[in-house]
All heavy atoms as TSV, in Angstrom:
chain	resi	resn	atom	element	x	y	z
A	1	MET	N	N	34.446	26.701	34.020
A	1	MET	CA	C	35.370	27.468	34.662
A	1	MET	C	C	34.819	28.843	34.833
A	1	MET	O	O	34.266	29.438	33.887
A	1	MET	CB	C	36.698	27.478	33.899
A	1	MET	CG	C	37.807	28.125	34.664
A	1	MET	SD	S	39.338	28.201	33.768
A	1	MET	CE	C	39.814	26.572	33.569
A	2	PHE	N	N	34.903	29.449	35.968
A	2	PHE	CA	C	34.342	30.782	36.220
A	2	PHE	C	C	35.440	31.750	36.584
A	2	PHE	O	O	36.262	31.399	37.501
A	2	PHE	CB	C	33.228	30.718	37.303
A	2	PHE	CG	C	32.643	31.987	37.674
A	2	PHE	CD1	C	31.678	32.596	36.781
A	2	PHE	CD2	C	33.027	32.716	38.730
A	2	PHE	CE1	C	31.135	33.826	37.082
A	2	PHE	CE2	C	32.445	33.952	39.061
A	2	PHE	CZ	C	31.541	34.506	38.228
A	3	PHE	N	N	35.453	32.862	35.970
A	3	PHE	CA	C	36.439	33.893	36.379
A	3	PHE	C	C	35.686	35.139	36.868
A	3	PHE	O	O	34.666	35.537	36.320
A	3	PHE	CB	C	37.292	34.344	35.117
A	3	PHE	CG	C	38.149	33.216	34.634
A	3	PHE	CD1	C	37.828	32.559	33.464
A	3	PHE	CD2	C	39.306	32.919	35.206
A	3	PHE	CE1	C	38.631	31.524	32.964
A	3	PHE	CE2	C	40.097	31.891	34.739
A	3	PHE	CZ	C	39.765	31.233	33.608
A	4	TYR	N	N	36.183	35.656	37.901
A	4	TYR	CA	C	35.604	36.927	38.449
A	4	TYR	C	C	36.109	38.100	37.595
A	4	TYR	O	O	37.351	38.292	37.456
A	4	TYR	CB	C	35.927	37.079	39.882
A	4	TYR	CG	C	35.528	38.427	40.417
A	4	TYR	CD1	C	34.162	38.640	40.691
A	4	TYR	CD2	C	36.381	39.430	40.600
A	4	TYR	CE1	C	33.687	39.858	41.100
A	4	TYR	CE2	C	35.927	40.667	41.159
A	4	TYR	CZ	C	34.621	40.875	41.359
A	4	TYR	OH	O	34.174	42.083	41.795
A	5	LEU	N	N	35.175	38.955	37.154
A	5	LEU	CA	C	35.636	40.207	36.449
A	5	LEU	C	C	35.166	41.321	37.296
A	5	LEU	O	O	34.086	41.324	37.895
A	5	LEU	CB	C	34.890	40.250	35.068
A	5	LEU	CG	C	35.342	39.247	34.013
A	5	LEU	CD1	C	34.403	39.327	32.866
A	5	LEU	CD2	C	36.775	39.379	33.660
A	6	PRO	N	N	35.985	42.383	37.343
A	6	PRO	CA	C	35.612	43.618	38.008
A	6	PRO	C	C	34.334	44.129	37.371
A	6	PRO	O	O	34.033	43.890	36.249
A	6	PRO	CB	C	36.840	44.540	37.825
A	6	PRO	CG	C	37.920	43.673	37.443
A	6	PRO	CD	C	37.334	42.437	36.814
A	7	SER	N	N	33.601	44.957	38.151
A	7	SER	CA	C	32.307	45.444	37.698
A	7	SER	C	C	32.351	46.228	36.399
A	7	SER	O	O	31.456	46.138	35.565
A	7	SER	CB	C	31.675	46.250	38.739
A	7	SER	OG	O	32.444	47.428	39.020
A	8	ARG	N	N	33.453	46.950	36.148
A	8	ARG	CA	C	33.588	47.697	34.940
A	8	ARG	C	C	33.858	46.836	33.727
A	8	ARG	O	O	33.600	47.215	32.653
A	8	ARG	CB	C	34.706	48.774	35.079
A	8	ARG	CG	C	36.007	48.185	35.118
A	8	ARG	CD	C	37.104	49.360	35.199
A	8	ARG	NE	N	38.406	48.962	34.922
A	8	ARG	CZ	C	39.230	48.391	35.818
A	8	ARG	NH1	N	38.789	48.184	37.124
A	8	ARG	NH2	N	40.457	48.051	35.618
A	9	LEU	N	N	34.271	45.474	33.950
A	9	LEU	CA	C	34.471	44.657	32.865
A	9	LEU	C	C	33.338	43.582	32.671
A	9	LEU	O	O	33.391	42.724	31.854
A	9	LEU	CB	C	35.819	43.907	33.051
A	9	LEU	CG	C	37.093	44.779	33.057
A	9	LEU	CD1	C	38.280	43.930	33.315
A	9	LEU	CD2	C	37.229	45.477	31.707
A	10	GLN	N	N	32.331	43.664	33.568
A	10	GLN	CA	C	31.255	42.710	33.489
A	10	GLN	C	C	30.511	42.990	32.161
A	10	GLN	O	O	30.348	44.120	31.706
A	10	GLN	CB	C	30.277	42.887	34.669
A	10	GLN	CG	C	30.817	42.458	35.960
A	10	GLN	CD	C	30.979	40.948	36.047
A	10	GLN	OE1	O	30.285	40.236	35.419
A	10	GLN	NE2	N	31.937	40.470	36.864
A	11	PRO	N	N	29.967	41.852	31.503
A	11	PRO	CA	C	29.294	42.095	30.288
A	11	PRO	C	C	27.995	42.919	30.469
A	11	PRO	O	O	27.253	42.648	31.461
A	11	PRO	CB	C	28.909	40.659	29.839
A	11	PRO	CG	C	29.757	39.771	30.688
A	11	PRO	CD	C	30.140	40.511	31.842
A	12	THR	N	N	27.785	43.762	29.556
A	12	THR	CA	C	26.528	44.575	29.680
A	12	THR	C	C	25.408	43.865	29.045
A	12	THR	O	O	25.596	42.760	28.504
A	12	THR	CB	C	26.745	45.982	28.956
A	12	THR	OG1	O	27.019	45.700	27.604
A	12	THR	CG2	C	27.887	46.744	29.575
A	13	ARG	N	N	24.195	44.432	29.151
A	13	ARG	CA	C	23.098	43.841	28.606
A	13	ARG	C	C	23.292	43.729	27.024
A	13	ARG	O	O	22.991	42.750	26.381
A	13	ARG	CB	C	21.816	44.617	28.935
A	13	ARG	CG	C	20.548	43.931	28.529
A	13	ARG	CD	C	19.308	44.633	29.014
A	13	ARG	NE	N	19.547	45.368	30.227
A	13	ARG	CZ	C	18.736	46.299	30.579
A	13	ARG	NH1	N	17.581	46.608	30.003
A	13	ARG	NH2	N	18.891	46.922	31.771
A	14	TYR	N	N	23.818	44.828	26.429
A	14	TYR	CA	C	24.191	44.883	25.031
A	14	TYR	C	C	25.171	43.759	24.687
A	14	TYR	O	O	25.039	43.052	23.707
A	14	TYR	CB	C	24.695	46.224	24.668
A	14	TYR	CG	C	25.158	46.284	23.234
A	14	TYR	CD1	C	24.239	46.371	22.192
A	14	TYR	CD2	C	26.501	46.281	22.894
A	14	TYR	CE1	C	24.650	46.462	20.887
A	14	TYR	CE2	C	26.913	46.333	21.550
A	14	TYR	CZ	C	26.014	46.459	20.653
A	14	TYR	OH	O	26.367	46.535	19.249
A	15	GLY	N	N	26.151	43.587	25.553
A	15	GLY	CA	C	27.159	42.565	25.282
A	15	GLY	C	C	26.594	41.150	25.342
A	15	GLY	O	O	26.968	40.341	24.497
A	16	LYS	N	N	25.676	40.921	26.217
A	16	LYS	CA	C	25.016	39.630	26.276
A	16	LYS	C	C	24.215	39.325	25.042
A	16	LYS	O	O	24.170	38.241	24.507
A	16	LYS	CB	C	24.141	39.520	27.544
A	16	LYS	CG	C	25.040	39.377	28.790
A	16	LYS	CD	C	24.056	39.318	30.082
A	16	LYS	CE	C	24.877	39.296	31.284
A	16	LYS	NZ	N	24.040	39.254	32.512
A	17	LYS	N	N	23.472	40.365	24.609
A	17	LYS	CA	C	22.675	40.219	23.423
A	17	LYS	C	C	23.515	39.986	22.156
A	17	LYS	O	O	23.241	39.108	21.271
A	17	LYS	CB	C	21.798	41.427	23.136
A	17	LYS	CG	C	20.601	41.595	24.041
A	17	LYS	CD	C	19.840	42.803	23.791
A	17	LYS	CE	C	18.690	42.928	24.719
A	17	LYS	NZ	N	17.885	44.175	24.417
A	18	MET	N	N	24.656	40.732	22.111
A	18	MET	CA	C	25.551	40.511	21.001
A	18	MET	C	C	26.184	39.145	20.935
A	18	MET	O	O	26.300	38.493	19.900
A	18	MET	CB	C	26.686	41.552	21.046
A	18	MET	CG	C	27.604	41.507	19.815
A	18	MET	SD	S	26.781	41.812	18.266
A	18	MET	CE	C	26.999	43.522	18.120
A	19	ARG	N	N	26.533	38.618	22.124
A	19	ARG	CA	C	27.080	37.262	22.225
A	19	ARG	C	C	26.101	36.234	21.796
A	19	ARG	O	O	26.371	35.311	21.059
A	19	ARG	CB	C	27.613	36.985	23.610
A	19	ARG	CG	C	28.379	35.753	23.768
A	19	ARG	CD	C	28.932	35.454	25.198
A	19	ARG	NE	N	29.692	36.629	25.621
A	19	ARG	CZ	C	29.545	37.183	26.786
A	19	ARG	NH1	N	28.533	36.760	27.617
A	19	ARG	NH2	N	30.262	38.240	27.185
A	20	LYS	N	N	24.779	36.434	22.238
A	20	LYS	CA	C	23.732	35.514	21.893
A	20	LYS	C	C	23.478	35.569	20.359
A	20	LYS	O	O	23.280	34.527	19.759
A	20	LYS	CB	C	22.441	35.925	22.630
A	20	LYS	CG	C	21.292	34.959	22.400
A	20	LYS	CD	C	20.160	35.454	23.300
A	20	LYS	CE	C	18.950	34.530	23.093
A	20	LYS	NZ	N	17.804	34.891	23.980
A	21	LEU	N	N	23.541	36.710	19.812
A	21	LEU	CA	C	23.351	36.933	18.341
A	21	LEU	C	C	24.505	36.213	17.536
A	21	LEU	O	O	24.221	35.501	16.585
A	21	LEU	CB	C	23.261	38.375	17.973
A	21	LEU	CG	C	23.155	38.640	16.502
A	21	LEU	CD1	C	21.775	38.231	16.006
A	21	LEU	CD2	C	23.412	40.100	16.270
A	22	LEU	N	N	25.710	36.385	18.068
A	22	LEU	CA	C	26.820	35.734	17.340
A	22	LEU	C	C	26.748	34.195	17.412
A	22	LEU	O	O	27.026	33.514	16.503
A	22	LEU	CB	C	28.167	36.184	17.929
A	22	LEU	CG	C	28.612	37.570	17.467
A	22	LEU	CD1	C	29.817	38.018	18.319
A	22	LEU	CD2	C	29.024	37.503	15.986
A	23	LYS	N	N	26.307	33.705	18.603
A	23	LYS	CA	C	26.169	32.196	18.760
A	23	LYS	C	C	25.137	31.709	17.777
A	23	LYS	O	O	25.279	30.665	17.160
A	23	LYS	CB	C	25.850	31.858	20.125
A	23	LYS	CG	C	26.987	31.891	21.106
A	23	LYS	CD	C	26.591	31.478	22.513
A	23	LYS	CE	C	27.775	31.587	23.464
A	23	LYS	NZ	N	27.374	31.185	24.841
A	24	ALA	N	N	23.973	32.400	17.697
A	24	ALA	CA	C	22.931	32.043	16.752
A	24	ALA	C	C	23.398	32.079	15.285
A	24	ALA	O	O	23.062	31.198	14.540
A	24	ALA	CB	C	21.708	32.954	16.990
A	25	PHE	N	N	24.177	33.064	14.925
A	25	PHE	CA	C	24.733	33.205	13.630
A	25	PHE	C	C	25.608	32.065	13.301
A	25	PHE	O	O	25.515	31.530	12.225
A	25	PHE	CB	C	25.446	34.527	13.453
A	25	PHE	CG	C	26.067	34.770	12.156
A	25	PHE	CD1	C	25.331	35.043	11.024
A	25	PHE	CD2	C	27.393	34.657	11.958
A	25	PHE	CE1	C	25.845	35.257	9.776
A	25	PHE	CE2	C	27.951	34.787	10.757
A	25	PHE	CZ	C	27.210	35.168	9.645
A	26	VAL	N	N	26.428	31.706	14.178
A	26	VAL	CA	C	27.417	30.540	13.933
A	26	VAL	C	C	26.660	29.264	13.783
A	26	VAL	O	O	27.054	28.430	12.955
A	26	VAL	CB	C	28.443	30.486	15.109
A	26	VAL	CG1	C	29.273	29.244	14.958
A	26	VAL	CG2	C	29.333	31.710	15.064
A	27	ARG	N	N	25.601	29.032	14.548
A	27	ARG	CA	C	24.891	27.787	14.478
A	27	ARG	C	C	23.943	27.664	13.332
A	27	ARG	O	O	23.585	26.638	12.898
A	27	ARG	CB	C	24.013	27.668	15.776
A	27	ARG	CG	C	24.909	27.397	16.969
A	27	ARG	CD	C	24.110	27.096	18.267
A	27	ARG	NE	N	24.898	27.029	19.394
A	27	ARG	CZ	C	24.571	27.498	20.582
A	27	ARG	NH1	N	23.446	28.130	20.751
A	27	ARG	NH2	N	25.423	27.334	21.532
A	28	ASP	N	N	23.569	28.860	12.713
A	28	ASP	CA	C	22.629	28.835	11.603
A	28	ASP	C	C	23.241	28.264	10.360
A	28	ASP	O	O	24.328	28.744	9.953
A	28	ASP	CB	C	22.138	30.274	11.343
A	28	ASP	CG	C	21.067	30.336	10.317
A	28	ASP	OD1	O	20.446	29.337	9.996
A	28	ASP	OD2	O	20.727	31.480	9.905
A	29	GLU	N	N	22.590	27.271	9.734
A	29	GLU	CA	C	23.208	26.589	8.566
A	29	GLU	C	C	22.419	26.839	7.330
A	29	GLU	O	O	22.584	26.200	6.332
A	29	GLU	CB	C	23.358	25.131	8.830
A	29	GLU	CG	C	24.391	24.831	9.924
A	29	GLU	CD	C	24.571	23.351	10.097
A	29	GLU	OE1	O	24.030	22.583	9.300
A	29	GLU	OE2	O	25.262	22.908	11.053
A	30	ARG	N	N	21.474	27.810	7.298
A	30	ARG	CA	C	20.652	28.014	6.081
A	30	ARG	C	C	21.438	28.567	4.913
A	30	ARG	O	O	21.153	28.224	3.846
A	30	ARG	CB	C	19.512	29.007	6.468
A	30	ARG	CG	C	18.441	28.392	7.335
A	30	ARG	CD	C	17.428	29.268	7.608
A	30	ARG	NE	N	17.969	30.302	8.573
A	30	ARG	CZ	C	17.239	31.320	9.073
A	30	ARG	NH1	N	16.001	31.506	8.691
A	30	ARG	NH2	N	17.777	32.134	9.846
A	31	GLY	N	N	22.393	29.404	5.171
A	31	GLY	CA	C	23.126	29.960	4.072
A	31	GLY	C	C	24.356	29.163	3.694
A	31	GLY	O	O	25.104	29.629	2.754
A	32	VAL	N	N	24.581	28.046	4.216
A	32	VAL	CA	C	25.776	27.256	3.925
A	32	VAL	C	C	25.766	26.805	2.434
A	32	VAL	O	O	26.850	26.871	1.822
A	32	VAL	CB	C	25.827	26.016	4.953
A	32	VAL	CG1	C	26.956	25.094	4.491
A	32	VAL	CG2	C	26.125	26.500	6.330
A	33	SER	N	N	24.668	26.381	1.918
A	33	SER	CA	C	24.660	25.817	0.565
A	33	SER	C	C	25.032	26.940	-0.365
A	33	SER	O	O	25.672	26.702	-1.367
A	33	SER	CB	C	23.328	25.174	0.215
A	33	SER	OG	O	22.258	26.051	0.379
A	34	ALA	N	N	24.584	28.190	-0.181
A	34	ALA	CA	C	24.876	29.290	-1.047
A	34	ALA	C	C	26.305	29.546	-1.076
A	34	ALA	O	O	26.972	29.773	-2.044
A	34	ALA	CB	C	24.079	30.528	-0.617
A	35	MET	N	N	26.901	29.410	0.157
A	35	MET	CA	C	28.349	29.698	0.290
A	35	MET	C	C	29.192	28.564	-0.452
A	35	MET	O	O	30.085	28.887	-1.064
A	35	MET	CB	C	28.767	29.705	1.787
A	35	MET	CG	C	30.227	30.032	1.988
A	35	MET	SD	S	30.764	31.579	1.258
A	35	MET	CE	C	30.515	32.691	2.598
A	36	GLU	N	N	28.671	27.351	-0.294
A	36	GLU	CA	C	29.341	26.304	-1.039
A	36	GLU	C	C	29.288	26.468	-2.521
A	36	GLU	O	O	30.311	26.248	-3.209
A	36	GLU	CB	C	28.695	24.981	-0.658
A	36	GLU	CG	C	28.985	24.503	0.753
A	36	GLU	CD	C	28.136	23.329	1.212
A	36	GLU	OE1	O	27.264	22.941	0.478
A	36	GLU	OE2	O	28.404	22.811	2.261
A	37	TYR	N	N	28.180	26.899	-3.071
A	37	TYR	CA	C	28.068	27.183	-4.520
A	37	TYR	C	C	29.022	28.376	-4.874
A	37	TYR	O	O	29.608	28.273	-5.912
A	37	TYR	CB	C	26.642	27.456	-4.843
A	37	TYR	CG	C	25.747	26.288	-4.838
A	37	TYR	CD1	C	24.542	26.327	-4.214
A	37	TYR	CD2	C	26.114	25.206	-5.593
A	37	TYR	CE1	C	23.736	25.192	-4.173
A	37	TYR	CE2	C	25.246	24.085	-5.597
A	37	TYR	CZ	C	24.039	24.107	-4.908
A	37	TYR	OH	O	23.279	22.994	-5.007
A	38	ALA	N	N	29.125	29.345	-4.057
A	38	ALA	CA	C	30.018	30.470	-4.314
A	38	ALA	C	C	31.459	30.065	-4.426
A	38	ALA	O	O	32.220	30.411	-5.330
A	38	ALA	CB	C	29.833	31.524	-3.390
A	39	VAL	N	N	31.879	29.216	-3.447
A	39	VAL	CA	C	33.193	28.701	-3.424
A	39	VAL	C	C	33.473	27.903	-4.608
A	39	VAL	O	O	34.559	27.958	-5.332
A	39	VAL	CB	C	33.517	27.924	-2.076
A	39	VAL	CG1	C	34.861	27.127	-2.211
A	39	VAL	CG2	C	33.531	28.806	-0.939
A	40	LEU	N	N	32.546	26.951	-5.012
A	40	LEU	CA	C	32.688	26.105	-6.134
A	40	LEU	C	C	32.757	26.915	-7.444
A	40	LEU	O	O	33.595	26.648	-8.316
A	40	LEU	CB	C	31.441	25.175	-6.240
A	40	LEU	CG	C	31.514	24.133	-7.382
A	40	LEU	CD1	C	32.722	23.261	-7.236
A	40	LEU	CD2	C	30.222	23.287	-7.459
A	41	ALA	N	N	31.997	27.961	-7.626
A	41	ALA	CA	C	32.020	28.812	-8.769
A	41	ALA	C	C	33.393	29.544	-8.838
A	41	ALA	O	O	33.953	29.670	-9.941
A	41	ALA	CB	C	30.901	29.866	-8.694
A	42	GLY	N	N	33.867	29.960	-7.789
A	42	GLY	CA	C	35.242	30.545	-7.687
A	42	GLY	C	C	36.299	29.657	-8.148
A	42	GLY	O	O	37.226	29.974	-8.959
A	43	ILE	N	N	36.227	28.399	-7.687
A	43	ILE	CA	C	37.259	27.333	-8.104
A	43	ILE	C	C	37.149	27.048	-9.598
A	43	ILE	O	O	38.144	27.053	-10.319
A	43	ILE	CB	C	37.020	26.070	-7.332
A	43	ILE	CG1	C	37.410	26.339	-5.837
A	43	ILE	CG2	C	37.818	24.922	-7.886
A	43	ILE	CD1	C	37.026	25.192	-4.929
A	44	VAL	N	N	35.909	27.009	-10.212
A	44	VAL	CA	C	35.732	26.779	-11.563
A	44	VAL	C	C	36.247	27.954	-12.369
A	44	VAL	O	O	36.941	27.720	-13.397
A	44	VAL	CB	C	34.208	26.565	-11.901
A	44	VAL	CG1	C	33.972	26.597	-13.431
A	44	VAL	CG2	C	33.764	25.207	-11.312
A	45	ALA	N	N	36.016	29.170	-11.949
A	45	ALA	CA	C	36.505	30.356	-12.596
A	45	ALA	C	C	38.041	30.303	-12.666
A	45	ALA	O	O	38.680	30.665	-13.651
A	45	ALA	CB	C	36.005	31.594	-11.976
A	46	VAL	N	N	38.659	30.026	-11.532
A	46	VAL	CA	C	40.181	30.027	-11.479
A	46	VAL	C	C	40.627	28.945	-12.445
A	46	VAL	O	O	41.643	29.098	-13.175
A	46	VAL	CB	C	40.670	29.783	-10.080
A	46	VAL	CG1	C	42.112	29.499	-10.019
A	46	VAL	CG2	C	40.305	31.029	-9.223
A	47	ALA	N	N	40.005	27.720	-12.481
A	47	ALA	CA	C	40.475	26.608	-13.253
A	47	ALA	C	C	40.303	27.005	-14.787
A	47	ALA	O	O	41.221	26.752	-15.560
A	47	ALA	CB	C	39.663	25.347	-12.935
A	48	LEU	N	N	39.234	27.613	-15.135
A	48	LEU	CA	C	39.057	28.105	-16.517
A	48	LEU	C	C	40.090	29.080	-16.943
A	48	LEU	O	O	40.588	29.127	-18.016
A	48	LEU	CB	C	37.569	28.647	-16.688
A	48	LEU	CG	C	36.561	27.574	-16.784
A	48	LEU	CD1	C	35.145	28.226	-16.828
A	48	LEU	CD2	C	36.720	26.581	-17.919
A	49	GLY	N	N	40.379	30.048	-16.045
A	49	GLY	CA	C	41.378	30.999	-16.337
A	49	GLY	C	C	42.740	30.395	-16.527
A	49	GLY	O	O	43.462	30.826	-17.420
A	50	ALA	N	N	43.089	29.498	-15.685
A	50	ALA	CA	C	44.333	28.842	-15.770
A	50	ALA	C	C	44.413	27.971	-17.092
A	50	ALA	O	O	45.434	28.024	-17.877
A	50	ALA	CB	C	44.591	27.817	-14.724
A	51	MET	N	N	43.377	27.329	-17.501
A	51	MET	CA	C	43.322	26.596	-18.754
A	51	MET	C	C	43.403	27.579	-19.908
A	51	MET	O	O	44.090	27.282	-20.928
A	51	MET	CB	C	42.023	25.725	-18.866
A	51	MET	CG	C	42.044	24.600	-17.968
A	51	MET	SD	S	40.550	23.579	-18.053
A	51	MET	CE	C	40.414	23.219	-19.774
A	52	ALA	N	N	42.749	28.632	-19.901
A	52	ALA	CA	C	42.767	29.678	-20.988
A	52	ALA	C	C	44.197	30.217	-21.176
A	52	ALA	O	O	44.624	30.394	-22.244
A	52	ALA	CB	C	41.790	30.817	-20.753
A	53	ALA	N	N	44.872	30.474	-20.059
A	53	ALA	CA	C	46.256	30.940	-20.147
A	53	ALA	C	C	47.171	29.937	-20.728
A	53	ALA	O	O	48.110	30.206	-21.481
A	53	ALA	CB	C	46.701	31.381	-18.815
A	54	THR	N	N	46.905	28.669	-20.360
A	54	THR	CA	C	47.805	27.567	-20.852
A	54	THR	C	C	47.570	27.229	-22.365
A	54	THR	O	O	48.602	27.067	-23.127
A	54	THR	CB	C	47.576	26.305	-20.030
A	54	THR	OG1	O	47.720	26.574	-18.654
A	54	THR	CG2	C	48.455	25.148	-20.470
A	55	PHE	N	N	46.328	27.196	-22.811
A	55	PHE	CA	C	46.036	26.764	-24.125
A	55	PHE	C	C	45.754	27.923	-25.101
A	55	PHE	O	O	45.295	27.671	-26.200
A	55	PHE	CB	C	44.856	25.860	-24.094
A	55	PHE	CG	C	45.126	24.552	-23.371
A	55	PHE	CD1	C	44.387	24.330	-22.245
A	55	PHE	CD2	C	46.052	23.647	-23.788
A	55	PHE	CE1	C	44.685	23.107	-21.465
A	55	PHE	CE2	C	46.312	22.530	-23.115
A	55	PHE	CZ	C	45.669	22.216	-21.969
A	56	SER	N	N	46.004	29.145	-24.719
A	56	SER	CA	C	45.632	30.319	-25.570
A	56	SER	C	C	46.316	30.282	-26.932
A	56	SER	O	O	45.651	30.525	-27.887
A	56	SER	CB	C	45.889	31.611	-24.844
A	56	SER	OG	O	47.241	31.811	-24.674
A	57	THR	N	N	47.635	30.000	-26.971
A	57	THR	CA	C	48.317	30.009	-28.223
A	57	THR	C	C	47.910	28.811	-29.144
A	57	THR	O	O	47.715	29.088	-30.380
A	57	THR	CB	C	49.870	29.962	-28.045
A	57	THR	OG1	O	50.100	28.829	-27.267
A	57	THR	CG2	C	50.365	31.240	-27.341
A	58	SER	N	N	47.678	27.702	-28.592
A	58	SER	CA	C	47.261	26.578	-29.330
A	58	SER	C	C	45.836	26.791	-29.888
A	58	SER	O	O	45.566	26.408	-31.077
A	58	SER	CB	C	47.446	25.253	-28.649
A	58	SER	OG	O	46.614	25.228	-27.516
A	59	VAL	N	N	44.964	27.309	-29.067
A	59	VAL	CA	C	43.659	27.557	-29.568
A	59	VAL	C	C	43.614	28.670	-30.662
A	59	VAL	O	O	42.913	28.528	-31.613
A	59	VAL	CB	C	42.750	27.956	-28.428
A	59	VAL	CG1	C	41.391	28.432	-28.849
A	59	VAL	CG2	C	42.521	26.787	-27.450
A	60	GLN	N	N	44.366	29.695	-30.465
A	60	GLN	CA	C	44.497	30.735	-31.476
A	60	GLN	C	C	44.993	30.168	-32.772
A	60	GLN	O	O	44.460	30.534	-33.746
A	60	GLN	CB	C	45.409	31.820	-30.970
A	60	GLN	CG	C	45.494	33.052	-31.940
A	60	GLN	CD	C	46.476	34.101	-31.369
A	60	GLN	OE1	O	46.980	33.936	-30.271
A	60	GLN	NE2	N	46.529	35.222	-32.116
A	61	THR	N	N	46.013	29.342	-32.764
A	61	THR	CA	C	46.583	28.728	-33.916
A	61	THR	C	C	45.524	27.871	-34.559
A	61	THR	O	O	45.475	27.877	-35.780
A	61	THR	CB	C	47.835	27.875	-33.582
A	61	THR	OG1	O	48.767	28.746	-32.882
A	61	THR	CG2	C	48.449	27.313	-34.822
A	62	MET	N	N	44.758	27.051	-33.867
A	62	MET	CA	C	43.689	26.238	-34.378
A	62	MET	C	C	42.675	27.014	-35.105
A	62	MET	O	O	42.328	26.722	-36.276
A	62	MET	CB	C	43.116	25.457	-33.281
A	62	MET	CG	C	41.987	24.491	-33.743
A	62	MET	SD	S	41.108	23.643	-32.390
A	62	MET	CE	C	40.239	25.043	-31.665
A	63	PHE	N	N	42.184	28.119	-34.529
A	63	PHE	CA	C	41.256	28.922	-35.205
A	63	PHE	C	C	41.692	29.623	-36.354
A	63	PHE	O	O	41.045	29.821	-37.418
A	63	PHE	CB	C	40.609	29.885	-34.194
A	63	PHE	CG	C	39.475	29.263	-33.331
A	63	PHE	CD1	C	39.692	29.119	-31.978
A	63	PHE	CD2	C	38.267	28.936	-33.905
A	63	PHE	CE1	C	38.737	28.635	-31.195
A	63	PHE	CE2	C	37.271	28.312	-33.135
A	63	PHE	CZ	C	37.429	28.186	-31.778
A	64	THR	N	N	42.922	30.117	-36.351
A	64	THR	CA	C	43.593	30.787	-37.526
A	64	THR	C	C	43.680	29.793	-38.707
A	64	THR	O	O	43.351	30.242	-39.839
A	64	THR	CB	C	45.012	31.350	-37.093
A	64	THR	OG1	O	44.857	32.196	-35.984
A	64	THR	CG2	C	45.627	32.082	-38.256
A	65	THR	N	N	44.134	28.601	-38.424
A	65	THR	CA	C	44.202	27.583	-39.429
A	65	THR	C	C	42.834	27.255	-40.007
A	65	THR	O	O	42.659	27.161	-41.240
A	65	THR	CB	C	44.895	26.352	-38.905
A	65	THR	OG1	O	46.120	26.660	-38.380
A	65	THR	CG2	C	45.078	25.311	-39.999
A	66	MET	N	N	41.907	27.131	-39.118
A	66	MET	CA	C	40.510	26.766	-39.598
A	66	MET	C	C	39.923	27.872	-40.425
A	66	MET	O	O	39.352	27.599	-41.554
A	66	MET	CB	C	39.618	26.525	-38.373
A	66	MET	CG	C	38.204	26.087	-38.658
A	66	MET	SD	S	37.228	25.760	-37.224
A	66	MET	CE	C	37.066	27.299	-36.462
A	67	PHE	N	N	40.080	29.152	-40.013
A	67	PHE	CA	C	39.544	30.271	-40.782
A	67	PHE	C	C	40.240	30.389	-42.188
A	67	PHE	O	O	39.600	30.705	-43.181
A	67	PHE	CB	C	39.574	31.541	-40.019
A	67	PHE	CG	C	38.504	31.664	-38.907
A	67	PHE	CD1	C	38.877	32.065	-37.692
A	67	PHE	CD2	C	37.206	31.305	-39.109
A	67	PHE	CE1	C	37.914	32.091	-36.666
A	67	PHE	CE2	C	36.254	31.327	-38.165
A	67	PHE	CZ	C	36.645	31.724	-36.890
A	68	SER	N	N	41.534	30.234	-42.171
A	68	SER	CA	C	42.248	30.309	-43.443
A	68	SER	C	C	41.941	29.187	-44.376
A	68	SER	O	O	41.734	29.382	-45.584
A	68	SER	CB	C	43.802	30.356	-43.249
A	68	SER	OG	O	44.230	29.206	-42.593
A	69	THR	N	N	41.674	28.046	-43.868
A	69	THR	CA	C	41.228	26.910	-44.663
A	69	THR	C	C	39.902	27.115	-45.220
A	69	THR	O	O	39.568	26.885	-46.467
A	69	THR	CB	C	41.291	25.606	-43.891
A	69	THR	OG1	O	42.494	25.331	-43.332
A	69	THR	CG2	C	40.901	24.397	-44.748
A	70	ILE	N	N	38.951	27.626	-44.385
A	70	ILE	CA	C	37.524	27.938	-44.908
A	70	ILE	C	C	37.598	29.029	-45.992
A	70	ILE	O	O	36.912	28.921	-46.992
A	70	ILE	CB	C	36.646	28.295	-43.737
A	70	ILE	CG1	C	36.362	27.122	-42.785
A	70	ILE	CG2	C	35.375	28.905	-44.189
A	70	ILE	CD1	C	35.730	27.400	-41.525
A	71	THR	N	N	38.421	30.093	-45.709
A	71	THR	CA	C	38.539	31.130	-46.768
A	71	THR	C	C	39.058	30.688	-48.019
A	71	THR	O	O	38.569	31.074	-49.084
A	71	THR	CB	C	39.356	32.303	-46.117
A	71	THR	OG1	O	38.782	32.625	-44.807
A	71	THR	CG2	C	39.363	33.518	-46.991
A	72	ALA	N	N	40.057	29.862	-47.918
A	72	ALA	CA	C	40.684	29.348	-49.210
A	72	ALA	C	C	39.751	28.413	-49.928
A	72	ALA	O	O	39.676	28.513	-51.181
A	72	ALA	CB	C	41.958	28.634	-48.770
A	73	ASN	N	N	38.956	27.648	-49.219
A	73	ASN	CA	C	38.022	26.752	-49.904
A	73	ASN	C	C	36.854	27.569	-50.500
A	73	ASN	O	O	36.269	27.079	-51.532
A	73	ASN	CB	C	37.576	25.624	-48.968
A	73	ASN	CG	C	38.575	24.591	-48.692
A	73	ASN	OD1	O	39.420	24.359	-49.521
A	73	ASN	ND2	N	38.519	23.965	-47.530
A	74	GLN	N	N	36.405	28.621	-49.864
A	74	GLN	CA	C	35.367	29.451	-50.387
A	74	GLN	C	C	35.739	30.112	-51.693
A	74	GLN	O	O	34.948	30.411	-52.573
A	74	GLN	CB	C	34.890	30.474	-49.358
A	74	GLN	CG	C	33.985	29.846	-48.263
A	74	GLN	CD	C	33.572	30.955	-47.283
A	74	GLN	OE1	O	34.100	32.103	-47.290
A	74	GLN	NE2	N	32.589	30.527	-46.467
A	75	ALA	N	N	37.008	30.467	-51.811
A	75	ALA	CA	C	37.555	31.209	-52.892
A	75	ALA	C	C	37.569	30.214	-54.201
A	75	ALA	O	O	37.591	30.767	-55.348
A	75	ALA	CB	C	38.986	31.786	-52.708
A	76	LYS	N	N	37.675	29.025	-54.033
A	76	LYS	CA	C	37.706	28.047	-55.135
A	76	LYS	C	C	36.394	27.895	-55.898
A	76	LYS	O	O	35.354	27.982	-55.619
A	76	LYS	CB	C	38.147	26.684	-54.690
A	76	LYS	CG	C	39.635	26.710	-54.191
A	76	LYS	CD	C	40.027	25.309	-53.834
A	76	LYS	CE	C	41.494	25.296	-53.377
A	76	LYS	NZ	N	41.909	23.990	-53.041
């Protein structure tokens, strides 16, 4: 489909180069794997944060009990 544009709205040489650059950037897949790793690392970080918030009191209780038991056994 072709649309006529007035001369003041015709793409300039700079506009054509920019459009060509954008198309090449969209088609380029070399950095895709790095982006996938970054997204995966973000998901893992969020999951670890959620787990830490959920289990923080139980983990703290477990370590407190463990340290008090070790300290009591060392005193004997």
